[in-house]
C-alpha positions in Angstrom: -18.1 28.1 41.7 -15.2 29.7 41.8 -13.5 26.3 40.6 -16.1 25.4 37.6 -15.3 29.0 36.3 -11.7 28.3 36.7 -12.0 25.1 34.7 -13.6 25.3 31.6 -10.8 27.7 30.3 -7.8 24.7 31.5 -11.2 22.6 28.9 -10.7 24.9 26.0 -7.3 25.0 26.8 -6.8 21.7 26.2 -9.0 21.2 23.1 -6.9 23.9 21.1 -3.9 22.6 21.8 -5.2 19.4 20.2 -6.5 20.8 17.9 -3.7 23.0 17.2 -1.4 19.5 16.4 -2.7 19.8 12.8 -1.1 23.2 12.2 2.1 21.3 12.7 2.0 18.0 12.4 3.6 16.8 9.3 3.4 13.3 9.5 0.7 10.7 11.3 3.6 9.3 13.5 4.7 13.0 14.4 0.6 14.0 15.2 0.3 10.9 17.3 3.5 11.6 19.2 2.4 15.8 20.1 -0.9 14.8 20.7 0.5 12.1 23.4 2.4 15.1 25.2 -0.4 17.1 24.8 -2.6 14.4 26.8 0.4 13.7 29.5 -0.8 15.8 32.7 -4.4 14.6 31.9 -3.6 11.0 32.3 -1.6 11.2 35.0 2.0 10.6 33.0 0.0 6.8 33.3 2.1 4.8 30.8 0.2 5.5 27.2 0.1 4.6 23.4 -2.2 5.7 20.2 -3.1 3.6 17.4 -4.3 3.8 14.4 -6.2 0.6 13.3 -5.0 -1.4 9.0 -6.8 -2.1 6.5 -8.5 -5.6 8.2 -9.9 -3.2 10.3 -8.5 -5.2 13.7 -4.6 -4.9 13.7 -3.4 -2.0 15.5 -0.1 -0.1 14.7 1.3 1.9 17.2 2.4 5.8 15.9 3.4 7.1 19.5 4.1 5.9 23.3 4.7 7.6 26.9 5.8 6.4 29.7 7.1 3.6 31.3 8.0 0.4 28.8 4.6 -1.7 28.2 3.3 -4.2 26.5 0.4 -3.1 23.7 -2.7 -4.1 22.5 -1.5 -6.2 18.6 -5.2 -6.3 17.7 -8.4 -4.3 18.3 -10.7 -6.7 19.7 -14.3 -7.1 18.0 -16.3 -6.0 21.6 -14.2 -2.5 20.8 -13.9 -2.0 17.6 -17.3 -2.6 17.0 -19.0 -1.2 20.0 -16.6 1.8 20.2 -17.0 1.5 24.2 -14.0 1.8 26.0 -12.7 -1.7 28.2 -9.9 -3.6 29.4 -8.0 -5.6 26.8 -7.7 -9.6 27.8 -4.6 -10.1 27.0 -2.5 -7.2 28.0 -4.7 -5.5 30.7 -4.5 -2.0 29.3 -7.8 -0.1 29.4 -8.9 0.4 25.8 -10.8 3.6 24.5 -11.9 4.0 21.1 -11.3 6.4 19.1 -14.9 7.0 16.7 -14.4 9.3 14.4 -17.0 10.2 11.1 -18.8 6.6 12.0 -16.0 4.7 12.3 -13.7 3.7 15.1 -9.9 4.6 13.5 -7.9 3.4 16.2 -7.4 4.1 20.1 -5.7 5.5 23.0 -4.3 2.2 25.3 -3.4 3.3 29.4 -1.2 1.3 31.4 -3.0 1.3 34.1 -6.6 -0.1 33.9 -8.2 1.1 37.1 -6.8 4.6 37.3 -7.7 4.8 33.5 -11.4 3.6 34.4 -11.8 6.6 37.4 -10.5 9.6 35.0 -12.8 8.3 31.6 -15.9 8.2 34.3 -15.4 12.5 33.6 -17.4 14.2 31.1 -14.7 16.5 30.8 -12.3 13.6 29.6 -14.7 12.4 27.3 -15.4 15.4 25.3 -11.1 15.6 25.0 -11.3 11.9 23.7 -14.2 12.6 21.2 -11.0 15.7 19.9 -8.5 13.2 19.8 -10.3 11.2 17.6 -11.2 14.2 15.4 -8.0 14.5 15.0 -6.5 11.2 14.5 -9.0 11.1 12.2 -7.7 13.5 10.0 -3.7 12.1 10.4 -4.8 9.3 8.9 -7.1 11.0 6.3 -4.0 13.5 5.0 -2.1 10.1 5.2 -4.4 8.0 2.8 -4.2 11.2 1.1 -0.6 11.1 0.5 -1.0 7.7 -0.4 -2.9 7.9 -3.5 -0.7 10.4 -4.8 1.7 8.7 -4.4 0.0 5.8 -5.8 -1.1 7.7 -8.9 2.8 8.8 -9.8 3.9 5.3 -9.2 1.0 4.2 -12.5 1.3 7.2 -14.4 3.1 7.2 -17.6 6.2 9.8 -16.1 7.3 6.7 -13.7 8.6 4.8 -16.4 9.2 7.0 -19.2 12.4 6.9 -20.2 12.2 3.0 -20.5 8.4 3.5 -22.9 10.5 6.4 -24.6 13.3 4.3 -26.2 10.9 1.2 -27.2 8.7 3.8 -29.1 11.9 5.9 -30.3 13.1 2.7 -32.0 9.8 1.3 -34.3 9.0 4.6 -35.0 12.7 5.6 -36.1 13.0 2.8 -37.9 10.0 2.7 -40.1 10.9 6.2 -41.0 13.9 4.8 -42.4 12.7 2.4 -44.1 9.7 4.8 -45.6 12.6 6.3 -47.0 14.1 3.4 -48.4 10.5 3.0 -50.3 11.4 5.9 -52.3 14.9 5.5 -53.3 14.8 1.6 -54.1 11.9 0.9 -56.8 12.6 -2.7 -57.1 9.1 -4.6 -56.3 11.0 -7.4 -54.0 12.5 -5.1 -52.3 9.2 -2.9 -52.1 7.2 -5.8 -50.9 9.4 -7.0 -47.8 10.1 -2.8 -46.8 6.1 -2.6 -46.8 6.3 -6.2 -44.3 8.7 -4.5 -42.5 7.2 -1.5 -41.7 3.8 -3.0 -41.0 6.0 -4.9 -38.3 7.6 -1.8 -36.6 4.2 0.0 -36.2 2.2 -2.7 -35.4 5.1 -2.6 -32.1 4.3 1.1 -32.4 1.0 0.8 -31.8 0.8 -2.5 -29.1 3.2 -0.1 -26.8 0.8 2.7 -27.4 -2.3 0.4 -26.4 -0.1 -0.6 -23.3 0.0 2.7 -22.3 -3.3 3.3 -22.9 -4.8 0.0 -21.3 -2.7 0.6 -18.2 -3.8 4.2 -17.2 -7.6 3.5 -17.8 -9.9 3.8 -15.1 -10.6 0.0 -13.9 -12.7 0.7 -10.3 -15.9 -0.4 -12.3 -14.4 -3.6 -11.9 -13.5 -3.3 -7.8 -15.0 -7.1 -6.7 -13.9 -10.1 -8.0 -10.8 -9.8 -9.9 -8.8 -12.2 -11.8 -5.1 -12.4 -10.7 -3.7 -13.5 -13.8 -5.3 -10.7 -15.7 -3.8 -8.3 -13.0 -0.5 -9.1 -13.3 0.2 -9.6 -16.5 -1.6 -6.3 -17.3 0.5 -4.7 -14.6 4.1 -7.0 -15.4 3.6 -5.7 -19.0 3.2 -2.1 -18.6 6.2 -2.0 -16.1 8.0 -4.2 -17.9 8.8 -1.8 -20.1 11.1 0.2 -17.7 12.4 -2.9 -16.0 13.9 -4.4 -19.3 15.3 -1.2 -20.1 17.5 -1.7 -17.4 19.1 -4.6 -18.3 16.9 -6.6 -16.3 15.2 -9.7 -17.4 11.8 -10.2 -16.6 10.2 -13.9 -16.9 6.2 -14.1 -15.6 4.4 -17.3 -15.7 0.6 -17.2 -15.7 -1.5 -20.4 -13.8 -3.6 -22.0 -15.7 -7.3 -20.8 -15.9 -9.3 -18.1 -13.7 -7.8 -17.1 -10.3 -9.9 -15.3 -9.0 -9.8 -12.8 -6.3 -12.1 -10.4 -4.1 -10.1 -6.8 -4.3 -9.7 -3.1 -5.3 -7.5 -3.2 -8.7 -5.6 0.1 -7.9 -4.8 -1.0 -4.1 -3.9 -4.5 -6.0 -2.3 -2.9 -8.8 -0.2 -0.5 -6.3 0.6 -3.9 -3.6 2.0 -5.2 -7.1 4.3 -2.7 -8.4 6.1 -1.2 -4.7 6.8 -5.4 -4.8 8.2 -5.0 -7.8 10.6 -1.2 -7.7 11.9 -4.4 -4.6 13.1 -6.6 -7.0 13.9 -4.0 -9.4 16.1 -2.5 -6.6 17.6 -6.1 -5.5 18.9 -7.5 -9.1 20.7 -4.4 -9.1 25.1 -5.4 -8.8 24.2 -9.1 -9.4 25.9 -10.9 -12.5 22.8 -12.2 -14.0 20.0 -9.3 -13.5 16.9 -11.6 -13.5 13.2 -10.7 -11.3 10.8 -14.1 -12.0 6.9 -13.4 -11.1 4.8 -16.7 -11.2 1.3 -17.2 -10.0 0.6 -20.3 -7.1 -2.2 -21.7 -6.4 -1.8 -23.0 -2.9 -3.5 -26.0 -1.4 -5.4 -23.8 1.4 -7.6 -22.2 -0.7 -5.0 -19.5 -1.4 -3.9 -17.7 -4.2 -0.8 -16.3 -4.2 2.3 -14.0 -7.3 5.6 -14.8 -6.0 8.2 -12.6 -7.1 12.2 -14.1 -7.2 15.0 -11.1 -7.4 18.9 -12.9 -8.5 19.6 -10.6 -4.6 21.7 -11.3 -2.2 18.8 -12.8 -0.7 18.0 -11.1 2.5 14.7 -10.9 4.8 13.4 -7.9 4.1 12.3 -5.5 6.8 8.4 -6.0 6.9 7.4 -2.8 9.3 4.8 0.0 7.8 7.1 3.4 6.9 3.6 5.7 5.1 3.2 6.7 8.6 6.3 8.7 8.2 5.0 9.4 5.2 4.8 13.8 5.5 1.5 15.0 2.9 2.2 18.7 3.4 4.5 18.5 0.2 3.0 17.2 -3.5 5.6 14.2 -4.0 6.5 13.7 -8.2 6.3 11.0 -9.6 10.3 10.2 -10.4 10.5 10.0 -5.9 7.2 8.0 -5.9 9.4 5.6 -7.5 13.1 6.0 -6.4 12.6 5.6 -2.9 12.4 3.3 -0.3 10.0 0.8 -1.2 7.7 0.3 1.4 6.8 -3.4 1.6 4.7 -2.9 5.2 2.5 -1.3 3.0 2.3 -3.5 0.7 1.4 -6.1 3.2 -1.4 -3.5 4.5 -3.1 -3.4 1.3 -3.0 -6.9 1.0 -4.7 -7.0 5.0 -7.6 -4.8 3.8 -8.4 -8.4 1.2 -7.8 -11.1 3.7 -4.3 -11.9 2.5 -0.7 -11.3 3.6 3.0 -10.7 2.6 5.3 -13.0 3.0 9.0 -12.7 2.6 11.8 -16.1 2.1 15.4 -15.4 1.3 17.9 -17.4 -0.1 21.4 -16.9 -0.9 21.3 -18.6 -4.1 17.8 -17.8 -5.7 17.6 -14.6 -4.2 14.8 -13.0 -2.0 11.3 -14.1 -3.2 8.1 -11.5 -2.1 4.3 -13.7 -2.2 1.5 -11.8 -2.0 -1.5 -14.1 -0.2 -5.1 -13.2 -1.6 -7.7 -16.4 -0.7 -9.4 -17.9 -3.5 -12.9 -15.7 -3.7 -15.6 -17.4 -3.8 -17.7 -17.7 -7.1 -20.9 -19.6 -9.1 -17.8 -21.5 -10.2 -16.6 -22.6 -6.8 -19.7 -23.3 -6.0 -20.0 -25.7 -8.9 -16.9 -27.4 -8.9 -17.6 -27.5 -5.0 -21.0 -29.5 -5.5 -19.4 -31.9 -8.4 -16.1 -33.6 -5.3 
């Protein structure tokens, strides 16, 4: 009885320590590291790692590890992702403990000694601790997603490209004002007709710019599902192109003929494209011929791709995700979202959520090419085309 009386406070203290991580953690990685430090005595200091699921539901990102160096699973096997029951990973021989919160598996605790781990997990108190760990990890991931959403909105907002847009808007309006001044002074019919024609051209240009702003800022969530990759790329490039060209960078766009169906979230796809374009912008600075070429290609393996080639030195970029180190305590401003180092690992994550991936290749003569690859969506037109073959 005395033993049980002392065990309860220890359990309560452990729960409090785990929940206290939420008060001090500034990033998901920092929070995961703190969780492992608290859990160390519970699992007798055996090698351990905390990982979260990526958007494809299977890929694991290890956020923190402790103990001796160990090989951890790169993917969450379906039996763990769906059944949420712990078991031994067949590839690494480690014990995988799925962390389930709010009806979904958010990640996993992986333990290096499967036999010792199985013995510890048989204890009901340990399973209760795992529920708390899952709840904390879920909150860390939720906060990170919220910070990413704010960055996405800042990146696609008018504020992020206002400098380039202001110049494009000021020039035609100034021209229209000057021509109107001439109309008041020059009363010759021929000149008046020519001036009026110029006024109409300049105003048309100004209204075109304003239309692009409104079109890009419009909420398009109702169109999520089957999207035309051509249309998404063209609309995003038309808007971001103002700021790119204002930096003295030539922007070329080559669309593909016909409808290119992909199944994706429109906002997520736009965000991935904007981050990839920002990477190309930074790589193109400092080169003699500043240039970004974007083209859409159809691949033979039922895949579609947006290829973005810059005029940089052609080195292969780092594709490891950096968004787990994103602070979710401070509100980012639009300028920070644009000028920071582009997180290509996040682009890869967005594409994996739609069954795709990010590829990168480099050439000293042709620069770096990022390929945003997505599988072609199966539509009624696809079925008709297959039936006719």
